C-alpha positions as CSV (number, residue, x, y, z in Angstrom):
1,M,-20.8,145.7,176.1
2,R,-17.8,145.7,178.2
3,L,-15.4,142.7,178.6
4,T,-13.5,141.9,181.7
5,S,-9.8,142.6,181.8
6,F,-9.4,138.8,182.2
7,T,-10.8,138.4,178.7
8,D,-9.1,141.5,177.3
9,F,-5.6,140.1,178.4
10,G,-6.6,136.6,177.4
11,L,-7.3,137.8,173.8
12,R,-4.0,139.8,173.9
13,A,-2.1,136.7,175.1
14,L,-3.6,134.6,172.3
15,M,-2.8,137.3,169.7
16,R,0.9,137.3,170.9
17,I,1.1,133.5,171.0
18,A,-0.2,133.3,167.5
19,S,2.5,135.8,166.3
20,A,5.1,133.1,166.9
21,P,3.4,129.6,166.8
22,E,6.7,127.7,167.1
23,K,7.6,129.4,170.4
24,A,6.3,128.4,173.9
25,F,5.5,131.6,175.9
26,S,5.9,131.5,179.6
27,S,3.4,133.3,181.8
28,A,6.2,135.4,183.2
29,E,7.2,136.4,179.7
30,L,3.7,137.4,178.7
31,A,3.0,139.1,182.1
32,D,6.2,141.3,181.6
33,E,5.1,142.2,178.0
34,F,1.6,143.2,179.2
35,G,2.6,144.8,182.5
36,L,0.5,142.3,184.5
37,S,1.3,140.0,187.5
38,R,2.4,136.7,186.6
39,N,-0.2,135.1,188.8
40,H,-3.0,136.8,186.8
41,L,-1.6,135.7,183.5
42,A,-1.1,132.1,184.8
43,K,-4.9,132.0,185.7
44,I,-5.8,133.2,182.2
45,L,-3.5,130.6,180.5
46,S,-5.0,128.0,182.9
47,A,-8.6,128.9,181.7
48,L,-7.4,128.8,178.1
49,A,-5.7,125.4,178.6
50,Q,-8.8,123.9,180.3
51,A,-10.8,125.0,177.3
52,G,-8.4,123.3,174.9
53,I,-7.3,126.6,173.2
54,V,-3.7,126.4,174.4
55,T,-1.5,123.6,175.6
56,T,0.9,124.3,178.5
57,R,4.1,122.5,179.5
58,R,6.1,123.1,182.7
59,G,9.8,123.3,183.1
60,T,12.7,124.3,181.0
61,G,11.5,125.1,177.4
62,G,7.9,125.1,178.7
63,G,5.2,127.5,178.3
64,A,1.9,128.0,176.3
65,T,1.3,127.3,172.7
66,L,-1.8,127.2,170.6
67,A,-3.6,123.8,170.8
68,R,-4.8,124.2,167.2
69,P,-4.2,126.5,164.3
70,P,-5.2,130.1,164.9
71,S,-7.6,129.8,161.9
72,D,-9.5,127.2,163.9
73,I,-10.0,129.4,167.0
74,K,-13.1,131.6,166.8
75,L,-12.9,134.8,168.9
76,G,-16.5,134.3,170.1
77,D,-15.5,130.9,171.6
78,V,-12.6,132.5,173.4
79,V,-14.8,135.3,174.8
80,R,-17.4,132.7,175.9
81,V,-14.7,130.8,177.8
82,L,-13.0,133.7,179.4
83,E,-16.4,135.5,180.3
84,F,-17.9,132.4,181.8
85,G,-19.6,133.2,185.0
86,Q,-19.7,137.0,184.2
87,P,-23.3,137.8,183.1
88,L,-23.9,140.8,181.0
89,V,-26.5,142.0,183.6
90,E,-27.4,140.7,186.9
91,C,-30.6,139.1,185.8
92,F,-28.6,136.8,183.5
93,A,-26.8,135.3,186.4
94,A,-27.6,131.6,187.1
95,S,-29.4,132.7,190.2
96,G,-31.5,135.3,188.5
97,G,-29.9,138.0,190.6
98,D,-31.9,140.3,192.7
99,C,-33.9,142.2,190.1
100,T,-37.2,143.4,191.4
101,I,-38.8,143.9,187.9
102,S,-38.0,140.5,186.4
103,G,-41.6,139.6,186.0
104,C,-42.4,142.6,183.8
105,C,-39.1,143.6,182.2
106,R,-39.0,144.0,178.5
107,L,-35.2,144.8,178.5
108,K,-33.9,141.4,179.3
109,T,-34.9,139.9,175.8
110,R,-33.3,142.8,174.0
111,L,-30.1,142.5,176.0
112,R,-30.0,138.8,175.4
113,S,-30.4,139.3,171.7
114,A,-27.7,142.0,171.6
115,E,-25.3,139.7,173.6
116,T,-26.0,136.9,171.1
117,A,-25.4,139.1,168.1
118,F,-22.1,140.4,169.7
119,L,-20.8,136.9,170.1
120,A,-22.1,135.8,166.7
121,D,-20.1,138.7,165.1
122,L,-17.0,137.5,167.0
123,D,-17.6,134.0,165.7
124,R,-17.1,135.3,162.2
125,S,-13.4,136.1,163.1
126,T,-10.6,133.8,164.2
127,L,-7.4,134.3,166.0
128,A,-5.6,134.2,162.6
129,D,-7.6,137.4,161.6
130,V,-6.2,139.3,164.7
131,A,-2.8,137.7,165.3
132,L,-0.1,140.3,166.0
133,P,2.5,140.7,163.2
134,S,5.3,138.1,163.3
135,L,8.3,139.0,165.5
136,A,11.5,137.2,166.0
137,A,10.7,134.4,168.4
138,D,12.6,136.0,171.2
139,E,11.7,139.6,170.5
140,P,9.3,141.1,173.0
141,L,6.9,143.9,172.1
142,S,8.4,147.2,173.3
143,G,8.0,150.9,173.3
144,T,4.7,152.0,171.7
145,D,3.9,148.5,170.7
146,R,3.9,147.1,174.3
147,L,0.5,145.6,175.2
148,S,0.1,147.4,178.5
149,P,-3.1,148.0,180.3
150,A,-3.0,151.6,179.2
151,R,-3.1,150.7,175.6
152,N,-6.2,149.7,173.7
153,V,-5.2,147.1,171.2
154,A,-8.7,146.5,169.7
């Protein structure tokens, strides 16, 4: 199973935010740490805020913070939120997709079962289990620890 980069960076952002729960992280700050556009990070934070996973505040001293303790945020729930509208395979789409074998396909049930098992496994872990090590509140990740697209954190 492959997650979208949207979900990948959403998880990374949450791991970073959980490393300093007293600090509000701006989208610009996180985008710089991850080597992403600020706009892309803002969209991710918006989706997380709409789901009640983070709270955001604009202006001086603003940014994103966790809406609840990291031990209360299941990784499966985060993936469901960020992967919403991204079916595992075309036939899982709300429209049913354009599959020509849907009437006799035996694969769909197995794929649905695998997807359910994948999310159930993630539900056994929380953000607290994968939070990054604590850093000084104003210390960005740098060097080999930088969460750039080229580095696989999982």
